[in-house]
Structures are given as structure tokens and as C-alpha cells.
N, C-alpha and C positions, 0 to 999 in steps of 0.2 A: 539749882535755883538761886538767884541772887537774894541777898538779905533785904529786908524791908527798907533799911536805910539807903541802900544803893538803887532801889527800884525806880524812883522817878526819872533819874537820868538815863537809865538803861531802857525803860519803857519807851521813852521819847524816840529812841534810835531804832526800835523794831518796826517792821512793816505791820500794817493793821492786823492781818491774819495771825501773825506770830504773837502780837500783843494780846490778842484774844485768847489764843491757846495758852500763853504764859499765865495770864490772869486766871483762866479757868483751872489750870493745873494747881495753882497756888490755893485757890478757893476750895476746889474739890478735895484736895489733900487736907486742908485745915478744918473744913466745916462739913464735908460730905456732899455728895451729889444732890440729894433731894433738898437739902436746906439752902442751896445756892440758887438764886434766881438769875435769869438772864440780865436783869437790870444791875445786879451786883457785879456780874462779870463785866458789863459795859463800863461801869464806874471804875472798876479796878484797871481795866484796859485803857481808860481815858478815851472812850469812844461811845457810840450810841447802840441801842438795841437794834436799830435798823441796819447798822453796819455789821453787827454780828450775823443777822439773818441774811445778809448779802453773801457772807462766806460760809455759813452753815444753815441749812434749811430749817433745822430744829435744834433744840437743846440736846436731844438724844443723839443727833448727828455730831454735835460738838463733843459730847462725852465719848462717843465711839472713836472719833479722831484722836482725842487725847490718849485713849488707851492704846491706839495703834502706835503712837509715838513711844509710850512706855514699853510696849511689846517689842518695838524695834530696838530699844536699848538692850533688852535681854537677848535678842537674836544677835546683836552686835557682840555681846559677851561670848556667845558661842563662836562667832567668826574669829574673834581675837584669840580664844583658847586654841582653835585649830591652827591659826596662822603662827602663833607664838610657839606652838609645840607640834610641829608637823610630824606625822607618823608616830606620835607618842600619846596614845589615847588615855593612859593613866594620868599623865600630867594635864591633859585637856580637861578631864573630869575634875581634877583638883583645882584647876584654874577657875572652873565654873563655881565650885564651892567657895573659893576665895572671893569671887565676885559677889556672892550672896553675903559672905561674912563682912566684906567692906561696906555693904549697904545696911547692915543691922543697926548702926547708931541712928540713921535717919528713920528706919522703920520703927525703932523704939519710940520715936516722937510722933510720927504720923501714921504708921501702919503701912502694910502692903497695899498698893493701889488696886491690885486684882482682887485680893481678899475683901477689902473694904467695898469695892464696887459690886461684887457678887452679893454681898450681904444687903446692899441697898437696892439691887435690881433682881428681884426674884423671878421676873418673867423671862423665860429662856428665849423668847423671840425678840427681846430687846436687842437692838443692833450692837450695843456695847457688850452684852453677854456673848454674842456671837464672836466678837473680836477676841474676847478672853478665851473662849472655848477653842477657837482656831489656833490661837497662840499656844495654849497649853498642849494641844495635840501635836503641833509642830515641834515644840520643846521636847516632848516625850519621844518623838521619832528620832530626833537628833541625839538625845542622851542614850537611847537604846542602841543607836548606831555606834556611839563611842564605846559603850559597854561590850558590844559584839567585837569591835576592833581590839579591845583590851583582852579579848578571849575569856571573858567571865563565863562561868558555866551556864548561867541562865540570864542572858542579857536583858530580857524583858523584866524579870523579877528584880535584877540589880537596879535597873533604871527606875522601877517603881519604888524601891527602898530608898534610893538616893533622892528621888522627888519628895517622898514623905519627909525625909530629913531636912531638905532645903526649905520646904514650905513650913514644916513644923518649927524650924529655927526662927523663921520670920514671925510666926504667931507668938512663939515664946518670947522673942525680943520685944514684941509689941506689948504683951501683957506682963512682962517682967517676971515670969514664973521660973526661969532657969538662969542662973548666973553663968558667966563665961560661955555663953551660947556659941560664940564663934569658934573657940578652941574645941569645945565638945563636938560641934558639927564637923570640923575638919578630921578629928580622930575617928568619928563614926563613919565618915565617907571612906577614909583610908582603910578601915576594917573591911568594908564591903569590897573595895577594889583589890585588896591584897589577900582575899580569901584563896585557899588552895585551889588550883586548877584541877 
């Protein structure tokens, strides 16, 4: 995300749909989903409410699309881990953990998009909740596959433990409860993947 100082020049260059998504992301991250109105998004995107509704039928649809983009970033991290470390599942798992570690400074300021969204959207039938749940299920399947390829004794349990660590580190970074969260996360993941076979 560009800094506020560089936003005006950058916004003018984006197509309308991308301007809307860019503005929505910034506002949802800074202020939360429920507090942000469609009018506020329109103003930040330098467009109109009518233009937003041409691209997104409802605000809920806009929220879901934003979270699809966030989920795609996480799936791309899995893809990079696999392509950067072919046939080396241990290194793939560590690459995913590093991806989370690298994002901790931003999370300490804004929080995890998925965790924040779930807190604001208690209705499990909300389209954004469905995006999150599908993303998390896909992430768990991929991580379990990596743990199986690494020949961990119980791949499902190992994937669950790693997931708890990754998500817990994000919450801890957000609330400031654990110092050196990134280093501690990496050591804990290494202990799981280096357990005796």
C-alpha cells in the first residue's frame, strides 16, 4: 500500500475498479469494515457511490472481493515457497513462516485482515466470511500436504500446530504481548518440523 503522501498521484493512474479496491483496503484496514461507509470509499477513491455500485453490487460484495485479493496474496506465498524450494518441503514450510514474520510489522500496526474481519462479521453466511473460511481450508490442505511430504509423523497435527503458531504470532504482534515474535515463531516452527521421525 502506498503512503498517504504518494496516494493522490497514484490513485489518478489506477482504473476505477482498482481505485475503489485500493481505497476500500486502506479504509477497512485503518477503520474497520463496519465503520467505513460507501460514501467514504467513494471519496477516498475519487469517484462516486454510483460508480462503486457499478463495479460491486453491495458493500458486502466489495468486502468479499477485497478479502479474495488478500487470500490470493497468501496463496501466492505458498506458490513461491513451492517454486523456490522444489522437493524440499521443510524449506517450503519455513518459507511460509518467514512470509508471516515479514508481515508482522504491518500487522502490529493494522492487524490481520482475516482476524479483524471475522471479529466484525459474526454472520457465517456473510460472503466475506465464506471467502475467509474457504481460504483457511485451502491453506490447511496445502500445509498438511507439505507436512506429509516432509514425512512428519502426523501431518494433520503438525499442520494444525504450525497454523496455531502462525496465527498466534499475528495476534501477538497486533496486541504487543510477545517480544521478538518473529524469531520465536521461526524457532517454534523449526521444532515441529525437526521432530524425530
